[in-house]
Kinemage of the C-alpha trace (Angstrom):
@kinemage 1
@onewidth
@group {chain A} dominant
@subgroup {mainchain}
@vectorlist {calphas} color= white
{ca unk a 1} P -82.708 184.227 60.741
{ca unk a 2} L -86.347 183.125 61.062
{ca unk a 3} L -87.352 186.476 59.489
{ca unk a 4} L -85.157 185.746 56.401
{ca unk a 5} L -86.573 182.235 55.873
{ca unk a 6} L -90.125 183.520 56.118
{ca unk a 7} L -89.342 186.187 53.539
{ca unk a 8} L -87.804 183.589 51.240
{ca unk a 9} L -90.798 181.440 51.586
{ca unk a 10} L -93.112 184.150 50.801
{ca unk a 11} L -91.226 185.285 47.740
{ca unk a 12} L -91.134 181.665 46.407
{ca unk a 13} L -94.885 181.318 46.902
{ca unk a 14} L -95.418 184.487 45.106
{ca unk a 15} L -93.410 183.388 42.113
{ca unk a 16} L -95.244 180.015 41.708
{ca unk a 17} L -98.143 181.375 39.510
{ca unk a 18} L -95.680 183.237 37.231
{ca unk a 19} L -93.447 180.132 36.898
{ca unk a 20} L -96.591 177.913 35.958
{ca unk a 21} L -97.723 180.614 33.493
{ca unk a 22} L -94.258 180.635 31.785
{ca unk a 23} L -94.207 176.853 31.356
{ca unk a 24} L -97.766 176.985 30.093
{ca unk a 25} L -96.930 179.561 27.531
{ca unk a 26} L -94.005 177.552 26.106
{ca unk a 27} L -96.019 175.491 23.663
{ca unk a 28} L -97.879 178.744 22.413
{ca unk a 29} L -94.622 180.670 22.256
{ca unk a 30} L -93.088 177.789 20.117
{ca unk a 31} L -96.009 177.793 17.825
{ca unk a 32} L -95.883 181.401 17.333
{ca unk a 33} L -92.305 181.081 16.424
{ca unk a 34} L -93.062 178.224 13.919
{ca unk a 35} L -95.435 180.883 12.153
{ca unk a 36} L -92.803 183.435 11.877
{ca unk a 37} L -90.752 184.125 8.651
{ca unk a 38} L -87.158 183.707 8.280
{ca unk a 39} L -86.848 187.441 8.015
{ca unk a 40} L -88.513 187.847 11.375
{ca unk a 41} L -86.190 185.349 12.842
{ca unk a 42} L -83.138 187.426 11.196
{ca unk a 43} L -82.151 184.437 9.009
{ca unk a 44} L -80.998 185.316 5.547
{ca unk a 45} L -81.152 182.481 2.898
{ca unk a 46} L -78.219 182.282 0.504
{ca unk a 47} L -79.072 183.290 -3.001
{ca unk a 48} L -79.760 180.632 -5.739
{ca unk a 49} L -77.933 180.820 -9.014
{ca unk a 50} L -81.225 179.834 -10.696
{ca unk a 51} L -84.074 182.316 -11.436
{ca unk a 52} L -87.633 181.707 -10.048
{ca unk a 53} L -89.751 179.564 -12.386
{ca unk a 54} L -86.707 178.189 -14.240
{ca unk a 55} L -85.970 174.423 -14.476
{ca unk a 56} L -82.731 174.875 -16.266
{ca unk a 57} L -80.108 174.287 -15.661
{ca unk a 58} L -80.569 170.765 -13.924
{ca unk a 59} L -78.271 171.557 -10.968
{ca unk a 60} L -76.151 174.472 -9.875
{ca unk a 61} L -73.991 172.961 -6.879
{ca unk a 62} L -71.246 172.509 -9.441
{ca unk a 63} L -70.741 172.358 -12.986
{ca unk a 64} L -71.559 169.601 -15.535
{ca unk a 65} L -71.107 169.267 -19.226
{ca unk a 66} L -71.466 166.857 -22.140
{ca unk a 67} L -74.630 165.256 -20.845
{ca unk a 68} L -74.983 161.478 -21.580
{ca unk a 69} L -78.514 160.338 -20.830
{ca unk a 70} L -79.702 156.734 -20.079
{ca unk a 71} L -83.246 155.430 -19.192
{ca unk a 72} L -83.553 152.770 -16.665
{ca unk a 73} L -86.096 151.628 -14.130
{ca unk a 74} L -88.491 154.683 -14.632
{ca unk a 75} L -85.721 157.257 -14.311
{ca unk a 76} L -83.456 159.062 -16.466
{ca unk a 77} L -79.820 159.001 -15.601
{ca unk a 78} L -77.484 161.771 -16.902
{ca unk a 79} L -73.694 161.413 -16.789
{ca unk a 80} L -71.657 164.569 -16.945
{ca unk a 81} L -68.102 165.905 -17.455
{ca unk a 82} L -67.183 167.555 -14.164
{ca unk a 83} L -65.888 170.958 -15.320
{ca unk a 84} L -63.853 172.621 -12.539
{ca unk a 85} L -62.907 176.267 -12.218
{ca unk a 86} L -59.178 176.852 -12.900
{ca unk a 87} L -57.171 179.738 -11.734
{ca unk a 88} L -54.156 181.588 -12.909
{ca unk a 89} L -51.177 182.485 -10.709
{ca unk a 90} L -52.833 185.737 -9.759
{ca unk a 91} L -55.941 183.677 -8.580
{ca unk a 92} L -58.072 184.998 -11.505
{ca unk a 93} L -60.489 182.494 -13.147
{ca unk a 94} L -58.891 181.360 -16.547
{ca unk a 95} L -60.270 179.464 -19.518
{ca unk a 96} L -61.365 175.846 -18.960
{ca unk a 97} L -58.451 173.705 -20.235
{ca unk a 98} L -60.309 170.437 -19.434
{ca unk a 99} L -57.064 169.010 -18.235
{ca unk a 100} L -58.030 168.679 -14.553
{ca unk a 101} L -61.259 166.770 -15.131
{ca unk a 102} L -60.874 163.143 -13.614
{ca unk a 103} L -64.347 162.578 -12.353
{ca unk a 104} L -67.952 162.072 -13.678
{ca unk a 105} L -71.208 163.274 -12.117
{ca unk a 106} L -74.116 161.260 -12.024
{ca unk a 107} L -77.773 162.726 -11.738
{ca unk a 108} L -81.227 161.029 -11.883
{ca unk a 109} L -84.777 161.895 -11.957
{ca unk a 110} L -88.225 160.309 -12.342
{ca unk a 111} L -90.059 163.549 -13.058
{ca unk a 112} L -87.344 165.655 -14.850
{ca unk a 113} L -87.548 168.572 -12.423
{ca unk a 114} L -86.170 167.161 -9.153
{ca unk a 115} L -82.850 165.767 -9.791
{ca unk a 116} L -80.893 163.484 -7.439
{ca unk a 117} L -77.242 164.277 -7.156
{ca unk a 118} L -75.481 160.841 -6.775
{ca unk a 119} L -72.143 162.522 -6.397
{ca unk a 120} L -68.949 162.375 -8.288
{ca unk a 121} L -67.454 159.110 -9.630
{ca unk a 122} L -63.673 159.142 -9.326
{ca unk a 123} L -62.766 157.866 -12.690
{ca unk a 124} L -59.267 158.822 -13.601
{ca unk a 125} L -55.894 159.703 -12.011
{ca unk a 126} L -53.942 158.005 -9.050
{ca unk a 127} L -57.038 157.865 -6.963
{ca unk a 128} L -59.329 156.917 -9.645
{ca unk a 129} L -61.120 153.684 -10.534
{ca unk a 130} L -59.114 153.497 -13.706
{ca unk a 131} L -55.745 154.786 -12.610
{ca unk a 132} L -54.189 154.460 -15.959
{ca unk a 133} L -56.485 157.208 -17.241
{ca unk a 134} L -55.629 160.729 -17.399
{ca unk a 135} L -58.936 162.329 -17.835
{ca unk a 136} L -62.656 161.600 -17.937
{ca unk a 137} L -64.593 163.438 -20.639
{ca unk a 138} L -67.940 163.182 -22.306
{ca unk a 139} L -69.541 160.133 -20.707
{ca unk a 140} L -72.252 157.955 -21.927
{ca unk a 141} L -73.909 154.952 -20.444
{ca unk a 142} L -75.891 151.745 -21.409
{ca unk a 143} L -77.322 148.702 -19.661
{ca unk a 144} L -77.735 145.210 -20.841
{ca unk a 145} L -78.628 141.771 -19.345
{ca unk a 146} L -75.675 139.580 -19.711
{ca unk a 147} L -75.848 135.916 -18.397
{ca unk a 148} L -79.212 136.680 -16.856
{ca unk a 149} L -77.866 139.796 -14.929
{ca unk a 150} L -78.418 143.419 -15.574
{ca unk a 151} L -75.087 145.231 -16.175
{ca unk a 152} L -74.273 148.872 -16.538
{ca unk a 153} L -71.490 150.355 -18.635
{ca unk a 154} L -70.007 153.866 -18.478
{ca unk a 155} L -67.893 154.917 -21.476
{ca unk a 156} L -65.608 158.054 -21.259
{ca unk a 157} L -62.854 159.775 -23.045
{ca unk a 158} L -59.310 159.645 -21.730
{ca unk a 159} L -58.776 163.223 -23.082
{ca unk a 160} L -58.657 163.061 -26.922
{ca unk a 161} L -56.788 160.043 -27.348
{ca unk a 162} L -58.910 156.999 -26.632
{ca unk a 163} L -62.091 155.681 -24.902
{ca unk a 164} L -62.439 153.820 -21.764
{ca unk a 165} L -65.237 151.971 -20.156
{ca unk a 166} L -66.313 150.980 -16.537
{ca unk a 167} L -68.753 148.484 -15.510
{ca unk a 168} L -71.293 148.191 -12.486
{ca unk a 169} L -74.233 146.242 -11.226
{ca unk a 170} L -76.137 149.580 -10.676
{ca unk a 171} L -76.673 152.811 -12.612
{ca unk a 172} L -75.004 154.652 -9.617
{ca unk a 173} L -72.232 152.284 -9.144
{ca unk a 174} L -69.841 151.198 -7.404
{ca unk a 175} L -68.027 151.024 -10.776
{ca unk a 176} L -65.289 148.653 -11.626
{ca unk a 177} L -62.448 148.698 -14.140
{ca unk a 178} L -63.062 145.287 -15.626
{ca unk a 179} L -61.067 145.844 -18.708
{ca unk a 180} L -58.012 147.391 -17.326
{ca unk a 181} L -57.092 149.485 -20.174
{ca unk a 182} L -58.596 151.635 -23.048
{ca unk a 183} L -61.265 149.987 -25.215
{ca unk a 184} L -60.377 152.297 -28.218
{ca unk a 185} L -56.843 153.511 -28.914
{ca unk a 186} L -55.038 154.762 -32.005
{ca unk a 187} L -53.863 151.256 -32.593
{ca unk a 188} L -57.447 150.211 -32.967
{ca unk a 189} L -57.869 149.514 -36.804
{ca unk a 190} L -59.050 152.450 -38.844
{ca unk a 191} L -58.635 154.865 -35.900
{ca unk a 192} L -54.997 156.104 -36.257
{ca unk a 193} L -56.164 158.920 -38.517
{ca unk a 194} L -58.963 160.197 -36.199
{ca unk a 195} L -57.959 163.689 -35.064
{ca unk a 196} L -59.936 163.411 -31.907
{ca unk a 197} L -60.459 160.062 -30.584
{ca unk a 198} L -63.148 160.886 -28.273
{ca unk a 199} L -66.919 161.696 -27.546
{ca unk a 200} L -68.534 158.219 -27.445
{ca unk a 201} L -72.080 157.527 -27.928
{ca unk a 202} L -73.505 154.037 -27.091
{ca unk a 203} L -76.620 152.252 -27.966
{ca unk a 204} L -78.118 148.827 -27.367
{ca unk a 205} L -80.449 147.710 -30.115
{ca unk a 206} L -83.671 145.787 -29.576
{ca unk a 207} L -81.895 142.554 -30.293
{ca unk a 208} L -79.312 143.221 -27.535
{ca unk a 209} L -76.369 144.234 -29.834
{ca unk a 210} L -74.364 147.232 -28.682
{ca unk a 211} L -72.935 149.810 -30.904
{ca unk a 212} L -70.393 152.551 -30.084
{ca unk a 213} L -69.880 155.760 -32.247
{ca unk a 214} L -67.127 158.232 -31.592
{ca unk a 215} L -64.565 160.479 -33.054
{ca unk a 216} L -64.267 164.102 -34.321
{ca unk a 217} L -61.832 166.892 -35.499
{ca unk a 218} L -61.261 168.584 -38.763
{ca unk a 219} L -58.188 167.769 -40.788
{ca unk a 220} L -56.756 170.801 -42.570
{ca unk a 221} L -58.717 171.723 -45.870
{ca unk a 222} L -61.569 169.063 -45.004
{ca unk a 223} L -64.300 171.072 -43.385
{ca unk a 224} L -66.887 169.718 -45.554
{ca unk a 225} L -65.999 165.999 -45.188
{ca unk a 226} L -63.563 165.533 -42.212
{ca unk a 227} L -64.015 161.832 -42.307
{ca unk a 228} L -63.227 161.465 -38.637
{ca unk a 229} L -66.476 159.895 -37.431
{ca unk a 230} L -66.375 156.306 -36.543
{ca unk a 231} L -69.063 153.503 -35.498
{ca unk a 232} L -68.376 149.889 -34.445
{ca unk a 233} L -70.403 146.895 -33.223
{ca unk a 234} L -69.570 145.962 -29.574
{ca unk a 235} L -68.833 142.403 -28.382
{ca unk a 236} L -71.563 140.615 -26.291
{ca unk a 237} L -69.790 141.634 -23.302
{ca unk a 238} L -69.987 145.359 -24.065
{ca unk a 239} L -66.201 145.578 -23.284
{ca unk a 240} L -64.766 144.369 -26.651
{ca unk a 241} L -65.183 145.224 -30.219
{ca unk a 242} L -66.954 142.896 -32.820
{ca unk a 243} L -65.340 144.178 -36.102
{ca unk a 244} L -63.348 147.035 -37.365
{ca unk a 245} L -64.775 150.548 -36.816
{ca unk a 246} L -66.537 151.935 -39.783
{ca unk a 247} L -65.975 155.335 -41.267
{ca unk a 248} L -68.882 157.579 -41.262
{ca unk a 249} L -69.357 160.079 -44.140
{ca unk a 250} L -70.546 162.953 -41.973
{ca unk a 251} L -70.923 166.509 -43.446
{ca unk a 252} L -69.107 169.300 -41.564
{ca unk a 253} L -68.563 166.986 -38.560
{ca unk a 254} L -66.813 168.667 -35.491
{ca unk a 255} L -67.457 166.401 -32.459
{ca unk a 256} L -70.023 164.918 -30.227
{ca unk a 257} L -71.543 161.670 -31.325
{ca unk a 258} L -75.138 160.554 -30.450
{ca unk a 259} L -76.759 157.239 -31.460
{ca unk a 260} L -80.368 156.425 -31.213
{ca unk a 261} L -83.200 154.214 -32.750
{ca unk a 262} L -86.373 156.081 -33.593
{ca unk a 263} L -88.992 153.563 -34.855
{ca unk a 264} L -87.474 151.643 -37.811
{ca unk a 265} L -84.694 154.402 -38.407
{ca unk a 266} L -81.296 154.786 -36.857
{ca unk a 267} L -80.337 158.248 -35.929
{ca unk a 268} L -76.684 159.443 -35.687
{ca unk a 269} L -76.288 162.991 -34.251
{ca unk a 270} L -73.430 165.213 -34.116
{ca unk a 271} L -71.962 168.872 -33.730
{ca unk a 272} L -71.046 170.635 -36.862
{ca unk a 273} L -67.802 172.472 -37.151
{ca unk a 274} L -67.284 176.235 -37.157
{ca unk a 275} L -66.602 176.559 -40.897
{ca unk a 276} L -69.986 175.888 -42.523
{ca unk a 277} L -70.571 179.192 -44.373
{ca unk a 278} L -72.085 178.752 -47.735
{ca unk a 279} L -72.864 174.947 -47.453
{ca unk a 280} L -75.701 173.712 -49.715
{ca unk a 281} L -77.248 171.787 -46.601
{ca unk a 282} L -77.990 175.190 -44.847
{ca unk a 283} L -76.732 173.694 -41.634
{ca unk a 284} L -75.214 176.268 -39.135
{ca unk a 285} L -71.941 176.393 -37.260
{ca unk a 286} L -71.638 174.646 -33.859
{ca unk a 287} L -75.017 173.092 -34.128
{ca unk a 288} L -76.490 169.707 -33.345
{ca unk a 289} L -77.242 167.947 -36.770
{ca unk a 290} L -78.668 164.471 -37.389
{ca unk a 291} L -78.535 161.813 -39.946
{ca unk a 292} L -80.488 158.616 -40.521
{ca unk a 293} L -80.025 155.084 -41.761
{ca unk a 294} L -81.634 151.651 -42.041
{ca unk a 295} L -78.750 149.860 -40.350
{ca unk a 296} L -76.878 151.130 -37.337
{ca unk a 297} L -73.496 150.850 -39.201
{ca unk a 298} L -74.774 152.985 -41.958
{ca unk a 299} L -74.616 154.577 -44.616
{ca unk a 300} L -76.291 157.530 -43.142
{ca unk a 301} L -78.039 160.377 -44.918
{ca unk a 302} L -78.192 163.923 -43.645
{ca unk a 303} L -81.656 164.575 -42.030
{ca unk a 304} L -81.583 168.191 -40.751
{ca unk a 305} L -80.541 170.492 -37.965
{ca unk a 306} L -81.791 169.611 -34.544
{ca unk a 307} L -80.429 172.424 -32.230
{ca unk a 308} L -78.514 175.632 -33.149
{ca unk a 309} L -75.682 176.518 -31.072
{ca unk a 310} L -76.809 177.380 -27.503
{ca unk a 311} L -75.301 180.830 -27.671
{ca unk a 312} L -78.206 181.800 -30.133
{ca unk a 313} L -80.588 181.363 -27.388
{ca unk a 314} L -78.563 182.178 -24.167
{ca unk a 315} L -75.865 184.645 -25.438
{ca unk a 316} L -72.879 182.641 -24.548
{ca unk a 317} L -71.410 180.555 -27.493
{ca unk a 318} L -69.289 177.475 -26.992
{ca unk a 319} L -69.103 173.852 -27.948
{ca unk a 320} L -72.322 172.027 -28.333
{ca unk a 321} L -72.822 168.681 -26.813
{ca unk a 322} L -76.015 166.736 -26.535
{ca unk a 323} L -77.764 163.471 -25.707
{ca unk a 324} L -81.268 162.318 -26.897
{ca unk a 325} L -83.547 159.931 -25.016
{ca unk a 326} L -87.191 158.986 -25.242
{ca unk a 327} L -88.812 158.756 -21.790
{ca unk a 328} L -92.475 157.835 -21.252
{ca unk a 329} L -93.410 158.517 -24.894
{ca unk a 330} L -91.593 161.863 -25.174
{ca unk a 331} L -88.191 162.702 -26.770
{ca unk a 332} L -85.818 164.909 -24.834
{ca unk a 333} L -82.653 166.778 -25.884
{ca unk a 334} L -80.080 167.135 -23.048
{ca unk a 335} L -77.384 169.744 -23.796
{ca unk a 336} L -75.140 172.155 -21.926
{ca unk a 337} L -74.949 175.887 -21.759
{ca unk a 338} L -73.313 178.525 -19.488
{ca unk a 339} L -75.876 179.977 -17.179
{ca unk a 340} L -74.218 179.146 -13.798
{ca unk a 341} L -70.890 180.695 -15.087
{ca unk a 342} L -72.869 183.813 -16.076
{ca unk a 343} L -74.865 184.140 -12.660
{ca unk a 344} L -71.451 183.744 -10.842
{ca unk a 345} L -70.064 186.633 -12.820
{ca unk a 346} L -67.105 184.514 -14.400
{ca unk a 347} L -66.117 183.583 -17.806
{ca unk a 348} L -64.194 180.667 -19.113
{ca unk a 349} L -66.575 178.151 -20.659
{ca unk a 350} L -67.652 176.376 -17.570
{ca unk a 351} L -70.836 174.471 -18.499
{ca unk a 352} L -74.071 173.176 -16.899
{ca unk a 353} L -76.582 170.710 -18.223
{ca unk a 354} L -80.014 171.637 -19.468
{ca unk a 355} L -82.991 169.840 -21.098
{ca unk a 356} L -85.845 170.652 -23.411
{ca unk a 357} L -88.516 168.713 -25.410
{ca unk a 358} L -88.148 167.331 -28.808
{ca unk a 359} L -91.038 167.201 -31.307
{ca unk a 360} L -90.988 164.611 -33.891
{ca unk a 361} L -90.981 165.802 -37.449
{ca unk a 362} L -92.881 164.799 -40.402
{ca unk a 363} L -91.970 163.093 -43.926
{ca unk a 364} L -88.220 162.755 -44.188
{ca unk a 365} L -87.564 164.714 -41.112
{ca unk a 366} L -87.255 162.654 -37.798
{ca unk a 367} L -87.151 165.672 -35.548
{ca unk a 368} L -88.303 169.371 -35.541
{ca unk a 369} L -85.618 171.903 -34.492
{ca unk a 370} L -85.496 172.461 -30.664
{ca unk a 371} L -85.448 175.884 -29.187
{ca unk a 372} L -83.478 176.186 -26.031
{ca unk a 373} L -85.233 177.600 -22.896
{ca unk a 374} L -84.317 178.380 -19.401
{ca unk a 375} L -87.874 177.233 -18.349
{ca unk a 376} L -87.017 173.600 -19.330
{ca unk a 377} L -89.606 170.842 -19.191
{ca unk a 378} L -92.861 170.423 -16.998
{ca unk a 379} L -92.772 168.228 -13.979
{ca unk a 380} L -93.906 164.849 -15.082
{ca unk a 381} L -95.618 163.919 -11.689
{ca unk a 382} L -95.511 165.120 -8.214
{ca unk a 383} L -92.865 163.488 -5.877
{ca unk a 384} L -94.452 161.249 -3.151
{ca unk a 385} L -93.609 162.975 0.250
{ca unk a 386} L -94.380 159.776 2.156
{ca unk a 387} L -91.522 157.964 0.581
{ca unk a 388} L -87.959 158.301 1.824
{ca unk a 389} L -86.333 160.918 -0.274
{ca unk a 390} L -82.611 161.341 -0.518
{ca unk a 391} L -81.305 164.957 0.403
{ca unk a 392} L -79.547 165.096 -2.979
{ca unk a 393} L -82.947 165.132 -4.619
{ca unk a 394} L -83.778 168.808 -5.439
{ca unk a 395} L -85.001 171.345 -8.067
{ca unk a 396} L -82.916 174.224 -6.672
{ca unk a 397} L -80.422 175.022 -3.926
{ca unk a 398} L -78.119 177.612 -2.540
{ca unk a 399} L -74.895 176.938 -0.606
{ca unk a 400} L -74.901 173.274 -0.349
{ca unk a 401} L -72.295 170.732 -1.305
{ca unk a 402} L -72.823 167.127 -2.092
{ca unk a 403} L -70.068 164.789 -1.230
{ca unk a 404} L -69.677 160.983 -1.581
{ca unk a 405} L -70.815 158.848 -4.472
{ca unk a 406} L -73.661 156.555 -5.042
{ca unk a 407} L -75.378 155.340 -1.805
{ca unk a 408} L -72.742 157.329 0.151
{ca unk a 409} L -73.729 160.703 -1.325
{ca unk a 410} L -74.947 163.260 1.076
{ca unk a 411} L -75.716 167.024 1.373
{ca unk a 412} L -73.284 169.164 3.425
{ca unk a 413} L -74.595 172.605 4.537
{ca unk a 414} L -73.360 176.074 5.749
{ca unk a 415} L -75.364 178.743 7.478
{ca unk a 416} L -78.097 179.976 5.205
{ca unk a 417} L -77.985 177.087 2.730
{ca unk a 418} L -81.110 175.371 1.559
{ca unk a 419} L -82.647 173.076 -1.037
{ca unk a 420} L -85.993 173.128 -2.726
{ca unk a 421} L -87.944 170.098 -3.755
{ca unk a 422} L -90.517 170.781 -6.334
{ca unk a 423} L -94.012 169.450 -6.245
{ca unk a 424} L -94.109 167.098 -3.294
{ca unk a 425} L -97.498 165.463 -2.729
{ca unk a 426} L -98.612 165.094 0.871
{ca unk a 427} L -101.759 163.394 -0.015
{ca unk a 428} L -104.759 163.894 2.304
{ca unk a 429} L -102.466 165.146 4.944
{ca unk a 430} L -99.400 164.397 7.221
{ca unk a 431} L -98.664 165.001 10.896
{ca unk a 432} L -94.705 164.800 10.961
{ca unk a 433} L -91.635 165.086 8.924
{ca unk a 434} L -88.655 162.946 9.752
{ca unk a 435} L -85.303 164.649 8.889
{ca unk a 436} L -82.101 162.664 8.757
{ca unk a 437} L -79.446 165.335 9.422
{ca unk a 438} L -76.643 165.767 11.933
{ca unk a 439} L -74.863 168.744 12.833
{ca unk a 440} L -75.100 172.145 14.602
{ca unk a 441} L -77.865 174.839 14.634
{ca unk a 442} L -81.444 174.305 13.295
{ca unk a 443} L -83.255 173.083 10.221
{ca unk a 444} L -86.227 175.094 9.076
{ca unk a 445} L -88.905 173.595 6.894
{ca unk a 446} L -91.132 176.004 4.573
{ca unk a 447} L -93.845 175.271 2.137
{ca unk a 448} L -93.898 177.036 -1.194
{ca unk a 449} L -91.789 179.966 -0.566
{ca unk a 450} L -88.566 180.882 1.398
{ca unk a 451} L -90.443 184.133 2.397
{ca unk a 452} L -93.490 182.660 3.973
{ca unk a 453} L -94.053 181.308 7.474
{ca unk a 454} L -91.829 178.582 8.818
{ca unk a 455} L -93.878 175.431 8.881
{ca unk a 456} L -91.602 173.509 11.181
{ca unk a 457} L -88.139 173.708 12.843
{ca unk a 458} L -85.817 171.624 14.809
{ca unk a 459} L -82.589 171.665 16.699
{ca unk a 460} L -79.859 169.485 15.120
{ca unk a 461} L -77.550 167.223 16.973
{ca unk a 462} L -74.975 164.547 16.346
{ca unk a 463} L -77.800 161.971 16.802
{ca unk a 464} L -78.631 162.416 13.067
{ca unk a 465} L -82.466 162.059 13.000
{ca unk a 466} L -85.292 164.306 14.343
{ca unk a 467} L -89.037 164.339 13.986
{ca unk a 468} L -90.875 167.459 13.416
{ca unk a 469} L -94.565 168.244 13.560
{ca unk a 470} L -95.792 169.111 9.907
{ca unk a 471} L -99.358 169.289 9.096
{ca unk a 472} L -99.459 169.666 5.049
{ca unk a 473} L -101.888 168.214 2.602
{ca unk a 474} L -101.884 168.292 -1.276
{ca unk a 475} L -98.924 169.433 -3.382
{ca unk a 476} L -96.253 171.792 -2.245
{ca unk a 477} L -92.822 172.927 -3.048
{ca unk a 478} L -90.797 172.033 0.120
{ca unk a 479} L -87.673 174.010 1.423
{ca unk a 480} L -85.209 172.758 3.880
{ca unk a 481} L -83.013 175.666 5.319
{ca unk a 482} L -80.060 175.288 7.653
{ca unk a 483} L -78.533 177.939 9.886
{ca unk a 484} L -75.363 175.886 10.682
{ca unk a 485} L -73.277 173.117 9.378
{ca unk a 486} L -74.872 169.877 8.747
{ca unk a 487} L -74.809 166.622 6.936
{ca unk a 488} L -78.222 166.004 5.612
{ca unk a 489} L -78.971 162.510 4.090
{ca unk a 490} L -82.869 162.051 3.720
{ca unk a 491} L -86.259 163.082 4.777
{ca unk a 492} L -89.833 161.642 4.857
{ca unk a 493} L -93.375 162.773 5.660
{ca unk a 494} L -95.534 160.670 7.789
């Protein structure tokens, strides 16, 4: 017995140096692993639906059409029709009928490259904010100080037969149905004959007066002068009408109203119909046109063509819907196209938002014609990595899903999913990165490329927050990749 005890003690003493060496190597092994690539770790990132170097479309985690843009608080907010894929009885993708659309997406950005997904606003249907509404198409938004308080208004189409409005105290909600019914209906004076009572555009003028333009459709035999455009002054509360809607004389109107002030001129923009052949104005079909006036209620004079149909640039034609905004001294055109649908290998007119710069014209022309690009617009400024950034703020992604709405929006991941934040500025250097994420598996952080060395990683838990060592300085693209299911809410460098 004593022999076995002595033997055991001797073996234990022999193992002590090896045990100490293993523990001493732990930090070095961990450091080595942090310098490995994802490929060396046998981790395969999911594939993006955007091509490298392209800023368009704005997001790819779902579809979004009919962008309505609003500038507020140093950010551009874009509200979108939530196109959703429809399937036939055999499980095949079918043409978008728009009949299932009951929510509106809200995005925002301060640099026009990193877009924060604020989630989907549940507008219509039995679970919607406006339960009396059937659909929520073609949104637009405005803000105005009323009784000393900033209020926000989100206008939308209830299909093709009326326009509703929601109100909020923030551009991201929560939204309220203060009116309780449609703002514009077929019983509204001078609206019964409008073929498509939809596609609102709102503008608050410099004196605080709101205006709403809307309408569309082409009565038989009236391609040149459909007579279906309308504009009306809004009441001080932005929830009522101050007068009878005025008929706009819009040549070859199809749909898609826009309303802006450029200097001392008012600009009404729209999409031309598909029967413009041989017209003397030389406008093309399915293109964004514009008119100008000295008064927001008109009369308007044709000014020129702003944007040909997006199919001319990207190969897939469809309806053309837009919004114009000026942001930090530059004008921008927001529109939709079909690149995500194309990348997915499906077809059915499922649309995604894009943006390109507008150049001002000379003489009688307010704008020069815009060329659509996949590159998009340059990043206006780096993102401050030292500020807390919501997980939904991204320039690109693969495999993620955004759930919730407004302050409750969050990113949900699956194995291999990732987000990329463009141009994050780490200043003179940081030592750590706090990641607010709960779930299983690990989160991997990389700088500038998914193929380069891993800069930091950490094991996720249900605790929800982990701090990773991260030494970065200057401006870098930042990637967050997950190898499991997680709920990711925010991050911040320190």
